[in-house]
N, C-alpha and C positions, 0 to 999 in steps of 0.2 A: 583461392584463400579460403580457412578454415579461421571461424571467429567462436569466442568464448562467452559464458553466460553464466553468472554465478547469482541465484536469487539465494541469500542467504537469511533465513529466517529463523523464529526463538524455537521451534520444534524441527526443522528440516532442511537444509540446503536441497535446492534444486540445481543441478549442474549441465548445463547445456551445451553441445557443439552444432552450429550452425555454418551456413554459408553469405557470400553476400547478397544474396536474393531474399536472407532472411527464412530461409527454410531450414527445419530443423534436422539436423543430421541424426542426433546422437544425445540422450539424455538417462541421468542417474539421479537417485536421490539418497541423501547422505544424513543421517540423523543429526540432529545439534546436541550433543554430547559437552565434551572438553573441550575449549581452542585446538589444543594437542590434536589431541585425537581426531575431530573435525575436519579439521584443517589438513591434516597430512592425508586423511582420505579424497579431499578435494584435489591437492596437488598429483596424488597417482593418479586422478581420475583423466585430468588433461595432459598428464604427461605422456598418455596413450599416444596422443595427437600431435606429432611431430612438423606438422604444418600448420600448427595455431600459430595466427600473427598477434593474437589481441586478445585481451578480455576485459570485459566489464562486469562489474558487480553492484548489484541494489542488494545493500543491507539493512536489516534491523539497526537502531540506534538508540540513543542520537548519536550522531558522527559528526566527528571534527571535518567541516566542509573548509576551513579556510586556506586557500593554496600556500599563505603565507607563512604557514605555522608547522615545525617541523615535525608536528603531531598529527598532518594531514592525513585522513583517513582512518584516523585510530574511533572505536566505538567510544565514545565517554560516561555517561550518567544513565549507564541499563541496568533495569533490575534483575537482566540475566545473571545469574551468578557465574563468576568465571570469567565473564568475558571484558568486564570494564577494564580501558584501557587496551585491549587486543588492538595490531594495525594489522587487517586483515589484507589490505591495499599493500603495504611493504612486501607483507609473508608472501603473498602471492605473484607480485609483480620480481620479486629476486629470484625466489623460487624457480619461476617459470622462463625469465628472463625475454618477456612479451610485453609490449607496453602493456599497461591496466590503468582501467576508469574505476571510477566509484561513485555512486551516490545512494540516495536512502531508494530504502525498497519502495514506497508510493510514489517515487518519481519515475521508475524503473515502469512500474505499472501504467501511470498516466501517460508517458512516452506512447507505448506502445499499443495502449488503447486507443488514444489518438491514431496512428497509423492504420489500427484496424478499421479505426470507421471510416477513415477515408477509402480504404481498399473496399468498404462497402457502398460507397457512395454518398456516403454520409458528409455533407461537406460543411467545416467549422473553422474558427479562426482561433478559439479559445476553450478550453476543456479545464472542469475541476474533476478530478477522480478521486473519489472518497471511499476508502476501503475499511470495511469494518470487521473485524476477526478478532483475535487476543488482542488486541491493540485497535486505534484509530487512526486514520491520517490522511492526509490529503496533498497531493502533488497537484499542480498547476501548467498546461502546457500552451503557450499562446505561440501561433504561427509556426506551429509544429517545433519549437523549442521548451526546453524546461525552463519554467521561471524560478528565479532566485538559486544564486550560486554556494550561497550558506546553507543550503539543507531545503529543508519543506516546510510551510507551513506546519504549525503542531495544534489543524484542528480540534484534537482529542482533548486538548487540553483547553479550551475554551470553557467559561463557565454557562450553564444551562438551568433554565427555568425546571423546578423538579416538577415531577407529574405528582396530584394528589394521590395517586395510590402507594407511591412509594414511602412514605411514614419517614421511618426511624433509618430506613437502608442507607449507609453511608457509601456507598459507590466501594469498587476495589482499585481505584486508583492510588499509590503508597504517597502520591503527591500531593492530592486535592480530593476531597470530599465531592463535591458537585460537578466536578467536569463531565464533559460529555464521554469520554473515554472511560472513567468509572463508573457512569451508571448507564452507557447503552451496548460496552464493549461485551464479547463472547463471555469472558469469566464472570461478569453481571448476571448472567441466568443460574448459574450454580450457585452464587452467592446469597442469591434470594431463595433460590427453590430447593437448593441441592440436585438438581437435575440441570444437566448438559442442555445448552439449548435446542441443539440438534433431535432431542429426544423431546421437547415439549410440542405438541400442537399448536398448528399457527391460529387455531382458535383461540388459545389461551390468552386471557386478557394482557400478560404483561408482554405480547408481541406491540400493542397498542401503546406501552408506555413506550418501546424501542423506537417506536416509529416517531411519538412527540419527540424525542430529543433528536434525532437524525433528520426529524424535520426541521429543527430550530438552525443545525448545524447549515442546513439545505437552507434557509432563509438570510442567516447570516452571510453564506458564502452571495448570494445573490446580491446583496447589499452593500458589499463590499468590494466585488468582483464583476460581477453580472456577466458570467461566461456566457457562450453559445450553449453549452451542454454541461450536466452533472452526471457523470454516472457512477452508481455505486458497485462496489464489489467487494470482494471477500467470505469468508465462510459462513457470517450470519445473514449475508442479504439473501434473499428469495423474493419470487413474483408476488408473493401474496403480501410480504412485508413492504415490496415497492409502492403496491398502491396505498396502501396504510400511508405510506410516508407522502404520496400527493395527496392525500387528502386532508391530513396534520397540516400540510405547507398552504395548503388552497386557506385553511382556516386562520392561520397565523400571518399568511401574508394579509388576508384581508382586501386583496384586490390593490393595494397601493403598486407594486410592482409585476405588471401582465405578462405573461408568458404565454405565445400562441398556441403552443400544445403541450400542458403537462407530461404528458406521455413522451414526447421526445426529447422534452427537456429534461428530466427525472427519468433518468433509466437505468438499465443493469447493464453491466458488463456484456462485450459480445465476442470476447474472447472464448475461444475453443481449449478445452481444457485448462482454464487460468492461466496461461500459458502470457497474457498482456506483458509480465516483467521480463520474459524472456525475448519476445518480442524487443520491447524497450531496449535492452541491455543489447543485442545485434546490433542494432542501430548507433547506439553509443560507441562500442565497438570498431564499428568501421570509420569513428571519427577520430580513434587514438593514433 
């Protein structure tokens, strides 16, 4: 039995085919341009596999995940030009004529991350996965199931306390000035310095600001959910940054909630080649 995975992102779609053992057999990258061009390429890719039994989509959003809505699966208020109102769930399902499921991108990653941790012998009942890239989002997995049927926690849009070094910087979120995403996601680097984050040395003070904001997210997550693990992933996260986040977390928490080991509690993704969403999708596809 072949299963399909679609990681639908704002810059690229990663389409994969795997089996029921969650082994990835084939994979391709498709650039995100217009819905018409991108989705036709996605459909053409999966049409090569006549034994395809099911597909799961983990998509950027926000998404309409209300099962009682006739617009279930549609992208709603996205800043991605041309994609607002696009219902790739229906388009993919109708074109491929196989069962299709859809969830948010970070939910797929959270489920895949939880599975990979179990495979590596790291037992847990609850996990929060926080992705930091072009945007910021979080997914919750409890007892191997995604928590929340109507989407994922919009952690990226919580208000955070400003770092003293940020002065008049308004953030990059078009909806809120002082939200986590606007102050700590990937685009905020270039907005502050005119230089992409991947080209800024990890010794630059800007990384301490990012750590300050992400530590606030970890503190809020701990106080509200207190999961067994918080895992950070996404293009912005690196080993130096996670160490800064742990230090800031310790300062902000100030001993109120103790963790046995911050190295274990606040960790980076264990996914090889950043494929946690693909693994999560293949798991979901087996349930379709």
